Structure formats: C-alpha cells, structure tokens
C-alpha positions as CSV (number, residue, x, y, z in Angstrom):
1,M,11.3,-70.0,57.2
2,E,9.5,-68.6,54.2
3,R,6.0,-68.4,55.9
4,P,7.0,-65.8,58.6
5,K,8.5,-63.6,55.9
6,Q,5.3,-63.7,53.9
7,Q,3.3,-62.9,57.0
8,A,5.6,-60.0,57.9
9,L,5.3,-58.7,54.3
10,A,1.5,-59.0,54.3
11,F,1.3,-57.2,57.7
12,L,3.6,-54.4,56.4
13,L,1.5,-54.0,53.3
14,G,-1.7,-53.9,55.3
15,A,-0.2,-51.3,57.6
16,V,0.8,-49.1,54.7
17,L,-2.6,-49.4,53.1
18,V,-4.4,-48.6,56.3
19,G,-2.1,-45.7,57.1
20,G,-2.7,-44.3,53.6
21,V,-6.4,-44.5,54.0
22,V,-6.4,-42.9,57.4
23,G,-4.0,-40.2,56.3
24,F,-6.1,-39.4,53.2
25,S,-9.2,-39.3,55.4
26,A,-7.6,-37.0,58.0
27,D,-6.3,-34.7,55.2
28,R,-9.8,-34.4,53.8
29,V,-11.3,-33.6,57.3
30,F,-8.7,-31.1,58.4
31,R,-8.3,-29.2,55.1
32,R,-12.0,-28.5,54.5
33,N,-11.4,-24.8,53.9
34,E,-9.1,-25.7,51.0
35,T,-12.1,-26.8,48.9
36,S,-13.2,-23.3,48.3
37,I,-13.3,-22.0,44.8
38,A,-10.5,-19.6,45.6
39,A,-8.3,-22.5,46.9
40,K,-9.1,-24.6,43.9
41,R,-8.2,-21.7,41.6
42,A,-4.9,-21.1,43.4
43,A,-4.0,-24.8,43.2
44,L,-4.8,-24.8,39.5
45,Y,-2.8,-21.6,38.9
46,D,0.1,-22.9,40.9
47,D,0.0,-26.2,39.0
48,L,0.0,-24.4,35.6
49,E,2.7,-21.9,36.9
50,L,0.7,-18.9,35.7
51,S,2.2,-15.5,35.9
52,R,0.4,-12.7,37.8
53,A,-1.0,-11.3,34.6
54,Q,-2.3,-14.7,33.5
55,R,-3.8,-15.3,37.0
56,S,-5.6,-11.9,36.8
57,T,-6.9,-12.6,33.3
58,M,-8.0,-16.2,34.3
59,D,-9.8,-14.8,37.3
60,S,-11.7,-12.3,35.1
61,L,-12.6,-15.0,32.6
62,L,-13.8,-17.4,35.3
63,D,-15.7,-14.6,37.2
64,A,-17.5,-13.6,33.9
65,R,-18.4,-17.3,33.4
66,N,-19.8,-17.5,37.0
67,C,-21.9,-14.3,36.3
68,K,-23.4,-16.0,33.3
69,Y,-24.0,-19.2,35.3
70,D,-25.8,-17.0,37.9
71,A,-28.0,-15.4,35.3
72,I,-28.9,-18.8,33.9
73,F,-29.7,-20.3,37.3
74,Q,-31.6,-17.2,38.6
75,P,-35.0,-18.2,37.2
76,I,-34.8,-21.8,38.5
77,Q,-33.1,-20.9,41.8
78,P,-36.4,-21.0,43.8
79,A,-37.1,-24.5,42.6
80,L,-33.6,-25.6,43.5
81,D,-34.0,-24.1,46.9
82,S,-37.3,-25.8,47.4
83,L,-35.8,-29.1,46.4
84,K,-32.9,-28.6,48.8
85,L,-35.3,-27.8,51.7
86,E,-37.5,-30.8,50.9
87,T,-34.5,-33.1,50.8
88,R,-33.1,-31.7,54.0
89,G,-36.5,-32.3,55.7
90,R,-36.5,-36.0,54.5
91,I,-32.9,-36.5,55.7
92,N,-33.7,-34.9,59.1
93,A,-36.6,-37.3,59.5
94,L,-34.2,-40.2,59.0
95,L,-31.6,-39.0,61.6
96,T,-31.6,-39.1,65.4
97,A,-31.6,-35.8,67.3
98,E,-27.8,-36.1,67.9
99,Q,-27.1,-36.8,64.2
100,R,-29.3,-33.9,63.1
101,A,-27.5,-31.5,65.5
102,R,-24.1,-32.6,64.0
103,L,-25.4,-32.3,60.5
104,D,-26.8,-28.8,61.2
105,V,-23.4,-27.7,62.3
106,R,-21.9,-28.9,59.0
107,R,-24.7,-27.4,57.1
108,R,-24.2,-24.0,58.7
109,E,-20.5,-24.1,58.0
110,D,-21.1,-25.1,54.4
111,D,-23.8,-22.5,53.9
112,A,-21.6,-19.8,55.4
113,R,-18.7,-20.8,53.1
114,K,-21.0,-20.9,50.0
115,D,-22.6,-17.6,50.9
116,A,-19.2,-15.9,51.2
117,E,-18.2,-17.3,47.8
118,R,-21.5,-16.2,46.3
119,Q,-21.0,-12.7,47.6
120,R,-17.5,-12.7,46.0
121,I,-19.0,-13.8,42.7
122,L,-21.8,-11.2,42.9
123,A,-19.3,-8.5,43.6
124,A,-17.4,-9.5,40.5
125,C,-20.5,-9.4,38.4
126,H,-21.2,-5.8,39.3
127,R,-17.9,-4.3,38.3
C-alpha cells in the first residue's frame, strides 16, 4: 500500500519539476525583448518603488555612466569588433548551413536591439 503512494508522489514531484523547467525556458524564449536595458531599468525602478523624480535622476546617472563607459571603450572598440567577427567566423565554420541561418536570424535581432540601445545611449551623451 505504501509503495504506490511513494510512486505517485515521485511522479508528481517529477511532473512539477519538469513543468517548472519548461515554464522557465518558455518564459525566457517568449520575453526576449524584456532583456533590454530599458526593461531592466524599469524592473529595478519598480522593485525599488522609485518616484518619478527618482527615476529621472537615476536615468540621468546611469546614462552619464554609460557615456563614460563609451568613452573608455572607444579606443579598443575596433579590437573588440575584430574579435567578435573572428569568433563568429569560427562558430560559423562549426555549424551546418541550417544552423548558421538560424543563428544569423538571432544575430540580426540581437544586433538590431543593441544598435537601438546604443543610439539611445549616444543621444543621452550629446545632451
């Protein structure tokens, strides 16, 4: 009598764990756009329950920091870009044509998102 209860409990626990993993994975896939800097900032601000004035000041502080980061990275950016292209080439050589095509789609989406964020940061730097 005790063995079926243990099996049922183990099955239930396994189902909960698998459901949690699948749910977490699906959440990460379907909420890609919420990983932008703006979304992360909004989540932080909401978590801290910042007022409008605090949010505005925090935005200014973080934007100023990003401008300083940009100035620091500017001299080494060509080297970083070269490393990125070299690594992409090596990864492409490893993949099949179908895998490369799927990765290219992801890269274009990521690059577009990063470019949009970079434009926002640059606009903040030239106030």
